PyMOL commands that place a pseudoatom at each C-alpha (Angstrom):
pseudoatom trace, name=CA, resn=MET, resi=1, chain=A, elem=C, hetatm=0, pos=[7.963, -28.476, -12.363]
pseudoatom trace, name=CA, resn=ALA, resi=2, chain=A, elem=C, hetatm=0, pos=[5.394, -25.763, -11.632]
pseudoatom trace, name=CA, resn=LEU, resi=3, chain=A, elem=C, hetatm=0, pos=[2.270, -26.755, -13.316]
pseudoatom trace, name=CA, resn=ALA, resi=4, chain=A, elem=C, hetatm=0, pos=[1.093, -23.913, -15.761]
pseudoatom trace, name=CA, resn=ILE, resi=5, chain=A, elem=C, hetatm=0, pos=[-2.597, -23.065, -14.729]
pseudoatom trace, name=CA, resn=ASN, resi=6, chain=A, elem=C, hetatm=0, pos=[-5.028, -21.915, -16.603]
pseudoatom trace, name=CA, resn=GLU, resi=7, chain=A, elem=C, hetatm=0, pos=[-9.175, -21.103, -17.396]
pseudoatom trace, name=CA, resn=SER, resi=8, chain=A, elem=C, hetatm=0, pos=[-9.647, -24.334, -18.738]
pseudoatom trace, name=CA, resn=ASN, resi=9, chain=A, elem=C, hetatm=0, pos=[-7.678, -26.814, -16.280]
pseudoatom trace, name=CA, resn=PHE, resi=10, chain=A, elem=C, hetatm=0, pos=[-8.404, -24.466, -13.084]
pseudoatom trace, name=CA, resn=ASN, resi=11, chain=A, elem=C, hetatm=0, pos=[-10.866, -26.111, -11.295]
pseudoatom trace, name=CA, resn=GLU, resi=12, chain=A, elem=C, hetatm=0, pos=[-9.627, -29.919, -11.880]
pseudoatom trace, name=CA, resn=ILE, resi=13, chain=A, elem=C, hetatm=0, pos=[-6.441, -29.051, -10.148]
pseudoatom trace, name=CA, resn=VAL, resi=14, chain=A, elem=C, hetatm=0, pos=[-6.977, -25.957, -7.638]
pseudoatom trace, name=CA, resn=THR, resi=15, chain=A, elem=C, hetatm=0, pos=[-10.780, -26.088, -6.579]
pseudoatom trace, name=CA, resn=LYS, resi=16, chain=A, elem=C, hetatm=0, pos=[-11.009, -29.784, -6.545]
pseudoatom trace, name=CA, resn=SER, resi=17, chain=A, elem=C, hetatm=0, pos=[-7.479, -30.504, -5.075]
pseudoatom trace, name=CA, resn=ASP, resi=18, chain=A, elem=C, hetatm=0, pos=[-7.657, -31.937, -1.377]
pseudoatom trace, name=CA, resn=LYS, resi=19, chain=A, elem=C, hetatm=0, pos=[-3.807, -30.800, -0.696]
pseudoatom trace, name=CA, resn=LEU, resi=20, chain=A, elem=C, hetatm=0, pos=[-2.523, -26.914, -0.450]
pseudoatom trace, name=CA, resn=VAL, resi=21, chain=A, elem=C, hetatm=0, pos=[-2.336, -25.153, -3.265]
pseudoatom trace, name=CA, resn=VAL, resi=22, chain=A, elem=C, hetatm=0, pos=[0.204, -22.723, -4.100]
pseudoatom trace, name=CA, resn=LEU, resi=23, chain=A, elem=C, hetatm=0, pos=[-0.500, -20.036, -7.476]
pseudoatom trace, name=CA, resn=ASP, resi=24, chain=A, elem=C, hetatm=0, pos=[2.267, -18.056, -8.861]
pseudoatom trace, name=CA, resn=PHE, resi=25, chain=A, elem=C, hetatm=0, pos=[0.403, -15.009, -10.880]
pseudoatom trace, name=CA, resn=TRP, resi=26, chain=A, elem=C, hetatm=0, pos=[2.996, -13.729, -13.240]
pseudoatom trace, name=CA, resn=ALA, resi=27, chain=A, elem=C, hetatm=0, pos=[3.605, -12.298, -16.253]
pseudoatom trace, name=CA, resn=GLU, resi=28, chain=A, elem=C, hetatm=0, pos=[6.142, -12.283, -18.859]
pseudoatom trace, name=CA, resn=TRP, resi=29, chain=A, elem=C, hetatm=0, pos=[6.821, -8.550, -18.608]
pseudoatom trace, name=CA, resn=CYS, resi=30, chain=A, elem=C, hetatm=0, pos=[7.102, -8.562, -14.622]
pseudoatom trace, name=CA, resn=GLY, resi=31, chain=A, elem=C, hetatm=0, pos=[10.787, -8.251, -14.064]
pseudoatom trace, name=CA, resn=PRO, resi=32, chain=A, elem=C, hetatm=0, pos=[10.006, -9.229, -10.348]
pseudoatom trace, name=CA, resn=CYS, resi=33, chain=A, elem=C, hetatm=0, pos=[8.060, -12.445, -11.698]
pseudoatom trace, name=CA, resn=ARG, resi=34, chain=A, elem=C, hetatm=0, pos=[11.377, -13.849, -13.846]
pseudoatom trace, name=CA, resn=VAL, resi=35, chain=A, elem=C, hetatm=0, pos=[13.394, -13.331, -9.823]
pseudoatom trace, name=CA, resn=ILE, resi=36, chain=A, elem=C, hetatm=0, pos=[10.780, -15.735, -8.294]
pseudoatom trace, name=CA, resn=SER, resi=37, chain=A, elem=C, hetatm=0, pos=[10.135, -17.758, -11.194]
pseudoatom trace, name=CA, resn=PRO, resi=38, chain=A, elem=C, hetatm=0, pos=[13.397, -20.253, -10.381]
pseudoatom trace, name=CA, resn=VAL, resi=39, chain=A, elem=C, hetatm=0, pos=[12.448, -20.436, -6.378]
pseudoatom trace, name=CA, resn=ILE, resi=40, chain=A, elem=C, hetatm=0, pos=[8.777, -21.166, -7.499]
pseudoatom trace, name=CA, resn=GLU, resi=41, chain=A, elem=C, hetatm=0, pos=[9.956, -24.445, -9.602]
pseudoatom trace, name=CA, resn=GLU, resi=42, chain=A, elem=C, hetatm=0, pos=[12.557, -25.484, -6.721]
pseudoatom trace, name=CA, resn=LEU, resi=43, chain=A, elem=C, hetatm=0, pos=[9.405, -25.435, -4.520]
pseudoatom trace, name=CA, resn=ALA, resi=44, chain=A, elem=C, hetatm=0, pos=[7.403, -27.376, -7.040]
pseudoatom trace, name=CA, resn=LYS, resi=45, chain=A, elem=C, hetatm=0, pos=[10.168, -30.364, -6.748]
pseudoatom trace, name=CA, resn=GLU, resi=46, chain=A, elem=C, hetatm=0, pos=[10.732, -29.842, -3.396]
pseudoatom trace, name=CA, resn=TYR, resi=47, chain=A, elem=C, hetatm=0, pos=[6.998, -30.752, -2.300]
pseudoatom trace, name=CA, resn=GLU, resi=48, chain=A, elem=C, hetatm=0, pos=[5.948, -32.748, -5.342]
pseudoatom trace, name=CA, resn=GLY, resi=49, chain=A, elem=C, hetatm=0, pos=[3.186, -34.949, -3.759]
pseudoatom trace, name=CA, resn=LYS, resi=50, chain=A, elem=C, hetatm=0, pos=[2.575, -32.847, -0.274]
pseudoatom trace, name=CA, resn=ALA, resi=51, chain=A, elem=C, hetatm=0, pos=[1.412, -29.501, -2.304]
pseudoatom trace, name=CA, resn=VAL, resi=52, chain=A, elem=C, hetatm=0, pos=[0.123, -28.432, -5.963]
pseudoatom trace, name=CA, resn=ILE, resi=53, chain=A, elem=C, hetatm=0, pos=[2.324, -25.411, -7.151]
pseudoatom trace, name=CA, resn=GLY, resi=54, chain=A, elem=C, hetatm=0, pos=[1.183, -23.595, -10.202]
pseudoatom trace, name=CA, resn=LYS, resi=55, chain=A, elem=C, hetatm=0, pos=[2.013, -20.554, -12.038]
pseudoatom trace, name=CA, resn=ILE, resi=56, chain=A, elem=C, hetatm=0, pos=[-1.145, -18.169, -13.792]
pseudoatom trace, name=CA, resn=ASP, resi=57, chain=A, elem=C, hetatm=0, pos=[-0.011, -15.951, -16.387]
pseudoatom trace, name=CA, resn=VAL, resi=58, chain=A, elem=C, hetatm=0, pos=[-2.059, -13.213, -15.439]
pseudoatom trace, name=CA, resn=ASP, resi=59, chain=A, elem=C, hetatm=0, pos=[-2.534, -11.700, -19.037]
pseudoatom trace, name=CA, resn=SER, resi=60, chain=A, elem=C, hetatm=0, pos=[-3.798, -15.252, -20.489]
pseudoatom trace, name=CA, resn=ASN, resi=61, chain=A, elem=C, hetatm=0, pos=[-6.109, -15.902, -17.965]
pseudoatom trace, name=CA, resn=ALA, resi=62, chain=A, elem=C, hetatm=0, pos=[-8.129, -12.686, -17.006]
pseudoatom trace, name=CA, resn=SER, resi=63, chain=A, elem=C, hetatm=0, pos=[-11.063, -14.602, -15.275]
pseudoatom trace, name=CA, resn=ILE, resi=64, chain=A, elem=C, hetatm=0, pos=[-8.921, -16.112, -13.018]
pseudoatom trace, name=CA, resn=THR, resi=65, chain=A, elem=C, hetatm=0, pos=[-7.008, -13.101, -12.136]
pseudoatom trace, name=CA, resn=GLU, resi=66, chain=A, elem=C, hetatm=0, pos=[-10.043, -11.255, -11.153]
pseudoatom trace, name=CA, resn=LYS, resi=67, chain=A, elem=C, hetatm=0, pos=[-11.467, -14.024, -9.351]
pseudoatom trace, name=CA, resn=TYR, resi=68, chain=A, elem=C, hetatm=0, pos=[-8.832, -13.499, -6.832]
pseudoatom trace, name=CA, resn=GLY, resi=69, chain=A, elem=C, hetatm=0, pos=[-8.359, -9.684, -7.302]
pseudoatom trace, name=CA, resn=ILE, resi=70, chain=A, elem=C, hetatm=0, pos=[-4.908, -9.934, -8.500]
pseudoatom trace, name=CA, resn=ARG, resi=71, chain=A, elem=C, hetatm=0, pos=[-3.559, -6.442, -8.917]
pseudoatom trace, name=CA, resn=ASN, resi=72, chain=A, elem=C, hetatm=0, pos=[-0.032, -6.690, -8.562]
pseudoatom trace, name=CA, resn=ILE, resi=73, chain=A, elem=C, hetatm=0, pos=[2.662, -9.132, -9.720]
pseudoatom trace, name=CA, resn=PRO, resi=74, chain=A, elem=C, hetatm=0, pos=[4.227, -10.969, -8.784]
pseudoatom trace, name=CA, resn=THR, resi=75, chain=A, elem=C, hetatm=0, pos=[1.416, -12.330, -6.239]
pseudoatom trace, name=CA, resn=ILE, resi=76, chain=A, elem=C, hetatm=0, pos=[1.346, -16.023, -4.664]
pseudoatom trace, name=CA, resn=ILE, resi=77, chain=A, elem=C, hetatm=0, pos=[-1.424, -17.231, -3.045]
pseudoatom trace, name=CA, resn=PHE, resi=78, chain=A, elem=C, hetatm=0, pos=[-2.333, -20.387, -0.732]
pseudoatom trace, name=CA, resn=ILE, resi=79, chain=A, elem=C, hetatm=0, pos=[-5.374, -21.978, -0.992]
pseudoatom trace, name=CA, resn=LYS, resi=80, chain=A, elem=C, hetatm=0, pos=[-6.718, -25.120, 0.575]
pseudoatom trace, name=CA, resn=ASN, resi=81, chain=A, elem=C, hetatm=0, pos=[-9.988, -25.897, 0.219]
pseudoatom trace, name=CA, resn=ASP, resi=82, chain=A, elem=C, hetatm=0, pos=[-10.857, -23.316, -2.668]
pseudoatom trace, name=CA, resn=GLU, resi=83, chain=A, elem=C, hetatm=0, pos=[-10.209, -21.112, 0.391]
pseudoatom trace, name=CA, resn=ILE, resi=84, chain=A, elem=C, hetatm=0, pos=[-7.676, -18.361, 0.550]
pseudoatom trace, name=CA, resn=LEU, resi=85, chain=A, elem=C, hetatm=0, pos=[-5.180, -19.044, 3.553]
pseudoatom trace, name=CA, resn=TYR, resi=86, chain=A, elem=C, hetatm=0, pos=[-2.603, -16.768, 2.995]
pseudoatom trace, name=CA, resn=LYS, resi=87, chain=A, elem=C, hetatm=0, pos=[-1.754, -13.918, 0.105]
pseudoatom trace, name=CA, resn=THR, resi=88, chain=A, elem=C, hetatm=0, pos=[2.281, -12.319, -0.825]
pseudoatom trace, name=CA, resn=VAL, resi=89, chain=A, elem=C, hetatm=0, pos=[2.306, -9.530, -2.960]
pseudoatom trace, name=CA, resn=GLY, resi=90, chain=A, elem=C, hetatm=0, pos=[5.875, -9.268, -4.494]
pseudoatom trace, name=CA, resn=ALA, resi=91, chain=A, elem=C, hetatm=0, pos=[9.057, -11.100, -4.780]
pseudoatom trace, name=CA, resn=VAL, resi=92, chain=A, elem=C, hetatm=0, pos=[9.466, -12.696, -1.568]
pseudoatom trace, name=CA, resn=PRO, resi=93, chain=A, elem=C, hetatm=0, pos=[12.611, -14.723, -0.113]
pseudoatom trace, name=CA, resn=LYS, resi=94, chain=A, elem=C, hetatm=0, pos=[12.260, -18.574, -0.639]
pseudoatom trace, name=CA, resn=SER, resi=95, chain=A, elem=C, hetatm=0, pos=[12.628, -18.859, 3.107]
pseudoatom trace, name=CA, resn=THR, resi=96, chain=A, elem=C, hetatm=0, pos=[9.326, -16.971, 3.129]
pseudoatom trace, name=CA, resn=LEU, resi=97, chain=A, elem=C, hetatm=0, pos=[7.293, -19.177, 1.321]
pseudoatom trace, name=CA, resn=VAL, resi=98, chain=A, elem=C, hetatm=0, pos=[8.764, -22.490, 2.959]
pseudoatom trace, name=CA, resn=SER, resi=99, chain=A, elem=C, hetatm=0, pos=[7.784, -21.163, 6.183]
pseudoatom trace, name=CA, resn=LYS, resi=100, chain=A, elem=C, hetatm=0, pos=[3.945, -20.501, 5.325]
pseudoatom trace, name=CA, resn=ILE, resi=101, chain=A, elem=C, hetatm=0, pos=[4.153, -23.840, 3.087]
pseudoatom trace, name=CA, resn=GLU, resi=102, chain=A, elem=C, hetatm=0, pos=[5.285, -25.932, 6.074]
pseudoatom trace, name=CA, resn=GLU, resi=103, chain=A, elem=C, hetatm=0, pos=[2.889, -23.589, 8.265]
pseudoatom trace, name=CA, resn=LEU, resi=104, chain=A, elem=C, hetatm=0, pos=[-0.173, -24.498, 6.556]
pseudoatom trace, name=CA, resn=LEU, resi=105, chain=A, elem=C, hetatm=0, pos=[0.304, -28.270, 5.197]
for i in range(1, 105): cmd.bond("trace and resi %d" % i, "trace and resi %d" % (i + 1))
show_as sticks, trace
zoom trace
C-alpha cells in the first residue's frame, strides 16, 4: 500500500530516505488522480523494500505542494537524497512509471 505522506511525516519518510522515493501528488476531486491511483498502489506492492511509494493530498499538505511547485495534478515526482530526479504531470501509463523507477533504482 502506498504511504500516506503528510507534513508531519514528510521529513522522516522522504527527506531521510536513502531509497528512491516516488510521490504522487493528488486530490480526492481529481478525476485523473483516481485513474492513476490503482497504478500507484500496484507499484507500492511491486517495489516494496526497493523504493518508497507515497501519496500526498495537495488539499491537506499545502507546504509540501508549494515546496515542489505542484500546479497540476496528478504530478508524480521521483526523489533520491532529497533531490528531484524526474517529474511527470498527468495520468501516465504504468509502463512509463516502471521504466523510470527501474532506470533510477
